[in-house]
VOGU-3710 file (C-alpha; in Angstrom, 3 decimals, decimal comma):
1> mnkniirisy> 41,567/160,386/137,283  40,702/158,483/140,453  39,371/155,569/138,363  42,609/155,401/136,396  44,607/155,390/139,629  42,433/152,549/140,959  42,914/150,555/137,724  46,652/151,057/137,834  46,678/150,031/141,495  44,770/146,833/140,661
11> lflifiilai> 47,169/146,020/137,823  50,139/146,665/140,103  48,621/144,411/142,778  48,061/141,620/140,227  51,649/142,019/139,071  52,929/141,707/142,663  50,796/138,576/143,256  52,083/136,950/140,057  55,660/137,825/140,981  55,299/136,291/144,457
21> tsiilpgriy> 53,606/133,198/142,971  56,450/132,722/140,526  58,907/132,738/143,441  56,892/130,316/145,561  56,141/127,988/142,646  59,137/128,469/140,358  58,621/125,394/138,238  54,862/124,933/138,086  54,374/126,151/134,527  57,026/127,662/132,346
31> kiiqttirdk> 55,067/127,626/129,065  51,310/127,878/128,810  48,575/128,131/126,189  49,550/126,510/122,881  53,176/125,904/122,114  55,047/123,678/119,698  57,724/121,303/120,896  60,218/119,463/118,747  62,471/116,531/119,414  66,158/117,407/119,630
41> lgltktkvke> 66,838/116,159/116,100  64,067/118,256/114,564  62,234/115,308/113,028  58,866/115,854/114,698  56,918/118,809/116,035  53,767/118,766/118,133  51,370/121,467/119,297  50,666/121,012/122,991  48,538/122,873/125,527  51,181/123,388/128,175
51> ivaphsidel> 54,504/122,202/129,506  54,947/121,783/133,252  58,216/121,191/135,081  57,565/120,077/138,690  60,288/120,532/141,286  59,017/117,834/143,658  57,119/114,551/143,679  54,258/116,239/145,587  53,964/118,858/142,869  54,022/116,166/140,187
61> qtiirstnep> 51,230/114,253/141,938  49,145/117,427/142,165  49,579/118,098/138,447  48,513/114,582/137,496  45,504/114,570/139,841  44,301/117,997/138,769  43,889/117,350/135,050  41,838/115,176/132,752  43,914/116,184/129,739  46,191/113,599/128,082
71> iaimgtgysq> 49,730/113,630/129,491  53,052/112,822/127,849  56,472/112,780/129,507  59,692/114,443/128,410  63,233/113,931/129,676  65,920/115,458/127,495  63,757/115,018/124,386  65,961/112,831/122,182  63,289/110,336/121,082  62,808/110,962/117,389
81> ggqiaisqgi> 59,279/109,822/116,577  57,098/112,032/118,774  57,139/109,691/121,768  57,762/112,670/124,068  54,554/114,470/123,073  50,818/114,273/122,574  48,878/116,747/120,478  46,924/119,284/122,568  48,043/117,568/125,745  50,149/118,390/128,797
91> iidtkhlnki> 53,867/117,675/128,711  55,570/116,870/132,000  59,220/117,905/131,830  61,161/115,963/134,457  64,370/118,018/134,328  64,022/119,341/137,913  63,519/115,860/139,388  67,247/115,211/139,197  68,510/114,537/142,723  70,897/111,791/143,773
101> ihldheekii> 68,960/110,159/146,619  71,474/107,672/147,994  74,715/105,917/147,091  75,861/102,722/148,780  79,416/102,602/147,472  80,189/99,311/149,207  77,238/97,473/147,676  77,646/99,537/144,461  74,014/100,631/144,385  72,666/104,097/143,623
111> tvqtgatwyd> 69,182/105,576/143,937  68,546/108,597/141,752  65,647/110,662/140,431  65,020/110,034/136,768  65,265/113,616/135,516  69,016/113,360/136,077  71,222/112,571/133,106  73,771/109,808/132,948  76,445/112,498/133,049  75,035/113,707/136,398
121> vqkyidpynl> 75,377/110,199/137,794  78,857/109,715/136,351  80,081/112,932/137,989  78,693/111,782/141,329  80,031/108,205/141,352  83,412/108,704/139,684  85,160/109,883/142,905  84,135/106,521/144,440  85,684/104,744/141,438  82,314/103,330/140,474
131> siasmqsynn> 80,821/103,098/137,010  77,409/102,649/135,377  76,844/99,039/134,363  74,526/99,620/131,395  73,641/102,719/129,382  73,694/103,944/125,785  76,890/105,242/124,184  76,217/108,920/124,988  75,557/110,359/128,442  73,289/113,341/127,634
141> fsiggslsvn> 70,086/111,311/127,958  67,866/111,373/131,027  67,690/108,221/133,096  63,899/108,247/132,857  64,026/108,394/129,077  66,542/105,553/129,004  64,307/103,442/131,240  61,252/104,123/129,102  62,986/102,682/126,025  65,072/100,092/127,929
151> vhgrdihhcq> 68,379/101,114/126,353  71,287/98,790/125,822  74,996/99,436/125,480  78,235/97,756/124,443  78,784/95,851/127,692  78,279/92,214/126,685  77,605/91,113/130,274  74,890/93,585/131,342  73,422/94,483/127,926  69,913/95,925/128,478
161> lvntvkslqi> 69,311/98,515/131,187  66,541/96,433/132,781  69,175/93,922/133,899  70,697/96,508/136,267  67,447/97,885/137,754  66,766/96,857/141,360  63,532/98,835/141,813  61,736/101,958/140,654  59,118/104,427/141,827  56,366/105,577/139,511
171> vtadgnlita> 53,468/108,036/139,815  50,423/106,485/138,174  47,319/108,096/136,672  45,565/108,502/140,040  48,564/110,396/141,421  49,697/107,576/143,686  53,393/106,828/144,129  54,128/103,108/143,747  57,385/101,270/144,387  57,812/98,366/141,990
181> drndhsdlfk> 60,400/95,634/141,624  60,574/92,025/140,461  58,433/90,873/143,416  56,113/93,749/144,336  53,984/95,226/141,560  56,083/93,149/139,188  53,566/93,690/136,379  54,114/97,443/136,595  57,884/96,984/136,847  58,007/94,857/133,693
191> aaiggygllg> 55,643/97,129/131,780  57,175/100,488/132,755  60,729/99,596/131,691  60,458/99,850/127,936  56,876/101,132/128,270  57,471/104,550/126,652  55,848/106,505/129,467  52,424/104,915/128,978  52,111/103,582/132,554  53,023/106,744/134,466
201> vitqvtlqlt> 55,968/108,948/135,379  58,986/106,979/136,617  60,388/109,335/139,255  63,136/107,304/140,902  65,222/104,218/140,197  67,720/102,097/142,093  70,528/100,775/139,912  73,300/98,244/140,287  76,675/99,814/139,541  80,052/98,266/138,761
211> dniplerktk> 83,732/99,128/139,253  85,516/101,838/137,279  88,304/99,552/136,099  91,092/100,165/133,546  90,244/98,894/130,048  92,523/98,269/127,089  91,316/98,813/123,527  91,996/96,180/120,879  90,963/96,215/117,218  90,639/93,621/114,502
221> tcllenfdfi> 89,536/93,893/110,888  87,134/91,376/109,413  84,653/90,791/106,639  80,907/90,982/107,194  80,456/87,290/106,467  82,603/86,234/109,431  81,933/88,849/112,149  79,580/86,480/114,008  82,015/83,573/113,811  84,722/85,788/115,314
231> ffntittdps> 82,339/86,966/118,041  81,389/83,509/119,256  84,812/81,905/118,803  87,176/84,586/120,060  85,188/87,231/121,967  82,678/85,288/124,061  85,448/82,820/124,943  87,695/85,601/126,251  86,724/86,473/129,862  88,625/89,765/129,684
241> vvfyntdlfp> 86,238/91,316/127,117  83,936/93,985/128,568  82,803/96,152/125,620  82,203/94,946/122,067  81,309/96,762/118,857  81,698/95,957/115,163  81,679/98,867/112,698  80,460/98,127/109,172  81,317/100,710/106,528  79,595/101,888/103,317
251> kaykkcliit> 79,408/101,786/100,399  80,271/98,120/99,876  79,229/97,108/103,430  81,796/94,318/103,372  84,693/95,431/105,546  84,289/95,520/109,327  86,329/96,810/112,214  85,873/94,979/115,519  86,647/97,088/118,595  86,814/95,423/121,996
261> whttnkavtd> 87,780/96,709/125,432  89,456/94,314/127,865  90,212/94,271/131,563  93,925/94,866/132,036  96,707/95,373/134,558  98,473/97,831/132,266  98,906/101,447/133,293  96,335/103,960/132,108  97,594/105,985/129,130  94,817/108,622/129,200
271> ftrlqeqksp> 94,181/109,963/132,701  90,989/111,862/131,781  88,372/110,633/134,237  85,328/111,849/132,290  85,141/113,344/128,834  83,964/116,958/128,708  80,203/117,410/128,360  80,803/120,457/126,161  84,084/121,558/124,671  85,147/124,056/121,985
281> fyivnqalef> 87,345/121,288/120,589  84,222/119,298/119,637  83,825/121,596/116,652  86,630/119,579/115,050  84,647/116,349/115,516  81,561/118,026/114,082  83,466/119,364/111,081  84,883/115,914/110,327  81,427/114,372/110,566  79,960/117,018/108,267
291> fikrillaky> 82,800/116,404/105,812  82,132/112,658/105,805  78,391/113,220/105,259  78,736/115,007/101,986  82,134/114,185/100,464  81,983/110,716/98,918  85,718/110,161/98,773  85,971/111,011/102,468  83,252/108,515/103,310  84,868/105,721/101,338
301> trplfeelkt> 88,251/106,233/102,992  86,698/106,104/106,447  87,500/102,394/107,066  91,194/103,154/106,676  90,879/106,309/108,772  89,070/104,497/111,610  91,547/101,638/111,551  94,484/104,021/111,825  92,748/106,086/114,530  92,017/103,095/116,756
311> kkplvvnrnn> 95,247/101,223/116,144  97,143/103,319/118,669  97,463/101,505/122,053  95,046/102,962/124,565  94,223/102,170/128,189  91,532/104,239/129,925  89,249/103,980/132,919  85,804/102,591/132,165  84,135/105,943/132,933  86,222/107,665/130,290
321> emsyslyqlt> 85,019/105,286/127,589  81,414/105,608/128,815  81,247/109,414/128,819  80,860/110,352/125,174  78,773/113,488/124,616  76,271/114,150/121,842  77,915/117,548/121,490  80,687/115,695/119,682  78,171/115,074/116,866  76,213/117,412/114,596
331> vgyhfpsimt> 72,826/116,440/116,025  71,893/120,092/116,584  72,019/120,999/112,904  68,803/120,447/110,945  69,607/122,015/107,583  70,187/121,007/104,850  70,239/117,533/106,369  69,547/115,823/109,667  71,077/112,886/111,454  68,907/110,022/112,597
341> lqeyfipvky> 69,201/106,465/113,827  67,513/103,177/113,102  68,103/99,892/114,898  67,175/96,299/114,182  67,497/93,281/116,497  68,144/89,969/114,774  68,564/86,534/116,409  72,207/85,503/116,057  71,392/82,521/113,833  69,766/84,799/111,235
351> aqtfaktlrs> 72,214/87,705/111,422  74,050/86,913/108,192  70,852/86,481/106,196  69,537/89,819/107,433  72,875/91,564/106,852  72,885/90,594/103,175  69,333/91,862/102,669  70,082/95,071/104,575  73,134/95,716/102,412  71,062/95,227/99,246
361> ilkknwvnvl> 68,284/97,618/100,364  70,695/100,350/101,397  72,646/100,178/98,137  69,574/100,065/95,871  68,064/103,118/97,579  71,281/105,156/97,759  70,842/105,622/101,500  73,423/107,986/102,968  74,783/105,801/105,756  77,686/107,101/107,798
371> nisiryvkad> 78,134/103,969/109,836  76,515/100,709/110,916  77,354/99,425/114,395  76,755/95,782/115,205  76,358/94,984/118,888  75,365/92,031/121,006  72,264/91,845/123,215  71,182/89,063/125,500  67,669/87,678/125,475  65,405/89,861/127,630
381> ttsimsyake> 62,612/87,964/129,358  61,841/90,675/131,924  60,599/93,719/130,033  57,194/93,154/128,457  58,150/95,262/125,443  61,342/93,284/124,915  62,955/93,917/121,546  65,242/90,874/121,879  63,265/87,819/122,899  66,293/85,680/122,135
391> esfsfvlyln> 70,046/86,199/121,896  70,548/88,746/119,140  72,805/91,124/117,277  71,638/94,710/116,922  72,329/96,614/113,717  72,461/100,355/114,473  72,262/102,584/111,391  73,606/106,128/111,648  71,958/107,999/108,761  72,026/111,406/107,146
401> lfnvktnitr> 68,798/112,536/105,444  68,033/115,689/103,495  65,625/117,624/105,700  62,735/118,036/103,285  59,355/116,425/103,815  59,388/114,458/100,564  62,727/112,878/101,381  61,704/111,989/104,953  58,539/110,373/103,535  60,584/108,497/100,944
411> sciwtqkiid> 62,910/107,220/103,649  59,966/105,420/105,230  59,498/103,367/102,040  62,915/101,712/102,224  62,726/101,625/106,030  59,602/99,460/105,800  61,528/97,086/103,541  64,250/96,765/106,189  61,609/96,171/108,873  60,102/93,408/106,703
421> aalenngsyy> 63,555/91,843/106,410  63,957/91,959/110,190  60,535/90,375/110,735  61,230/87,653/108,173  64,279/86,738/110,257  62,326/86,571/113,547  63,720/89,963/114,573  62,332/93,342/115,545  63,136/97,015/115,292  63,686/99,720/117,929
431> lpylmcatkk> 60,812/102,087/118,712  62,363/105,440/119,827  63,001/106,562/116,257  60,961/107,914/113,360  57,733/105,896/113,219  57,843/104,516/109,682  56,479/101,053/110,487  52,951/100,161/109,469  50,477/98,973/112,101  50,853/95,435/110,805
441> qfhkaypqfk> 54,630/95,594/111,141  54,433/97,085/114,628  52,098/94,414/115,982  54,114/91,625/114,361  57,310/92,943/115,945  55,640/93,612/119,311  52,665/91,247/119,773  53,193/91,677/123,534  51,967/95,264/123,244  48,468/93,895/123,919
451> klleikkiyd> 49,676/92,663/127,308  51,135/96,082/128,092  47,746/97,653/127,311  46,048/95,210/129,682  48,376/96,317/132,486  47,841/99,938/131,475  44,096/99,487/132,025  44,816/98,534/135,645  47,002/101,553/136,438  45,633/104,032/133,878
461> ptnkfqnkll> 41,988/103,101/133,205  41,138/106,512/131,700  44,111/106,423/129,328  45,613/109,593/130,798  49,184/108,852/129,684  49,499/109,016/125,920  51,950/109,834/123,139  52,203/109,597/119,377  53,365/105,977/119,565  50,102/104,970/121,227
471> kkyv> 48,040/107,140/118,883  49,564/105,653/115,744  49,496/101,970/116,607  46,342/101,548/118,707
//
């Protein structure tokens, strides 16, 4: 009996110690042993050893220094090709590193930890009537994740995120915290932005902001064969244009709708400062999207529907138009089909040639395309992993695929044909999505990847930071 009491006492003592430890170190490890993580769209799954979520930079440095296991980095987990994970490795979840460090509202500069989302930043800066200069269309993504893929948006003046970055801090493989900008540690700065987490954990960034000005929406219909002529002869010559997007509709892929947002002195017609992050009304948006996915007649009437929807005069603050939420889409539903993206960057002089080939491939393979967005990106000579080495148009494909392995595999066959078309036109493709490209295609699109690996050897000589992108193409 005494032995049983002693055993129970020991177990109780261990329980108390674990309880106290969990209070003192609340975020050290929230999943251990083997666990499977998936990207948010359900396209990839990876068995990992553990997931750690540090609450401080010191804790992050300790984690990195104390392991020889491969490390991958996760923000909000929206990369679709496994870039957030490494098999049997450690995943660093940056969600607790989400503080706003400093805002200089006069100089329009903010310093923020990279586990924060764009929505977090928008909430903080909106009362100062400031706005983010460059980000993707939806604000659910982490800033660190956006930096690692060097996102771009619809703003034709700022384009890629790298253009708005003043400096960043990154914890490298030895656990050291380095501040990098265009002058100091410039090699690390250029490699980390668009470097897919292979150089270290970007923990903090200083960004240039802009004013939260009123914008007026204008629309114009066009045909695919003249969208670029219209862009360079009416949009780039109009100094009032801030945002630009051309929507190209299936199944003919001929009719386009150009949507631009202009600076204006007109009164705001929608006083909503920021769109809701989550709302019960978004179920209507999701239902409409689901309807368009599967009902052919609905899909083919979409050009008319979109034209009517956007024809109404609208003036909003910039932050309103930049605060779309992924909860408005059906990205959380993985059966019977899943939504995914692809994106191709084509020099402006070859855009029409590529567009014709793209249209042919999509039609021949009966690809279920909901929408193709055409956007403008400037040449990026800063980021080593630049996807637009010269002035380009990006073609963003919003796709719906049946979620069965055979169909996902088949999708890679026609995807490789599109990648070939992009490469034949001196273009490239975007890397955060399903990794269908062959090694040959990858290295032709990104020959500068060798330079990134050379810089990686300096800051990560033991190859501690890894992910599926590195595993597949090296």
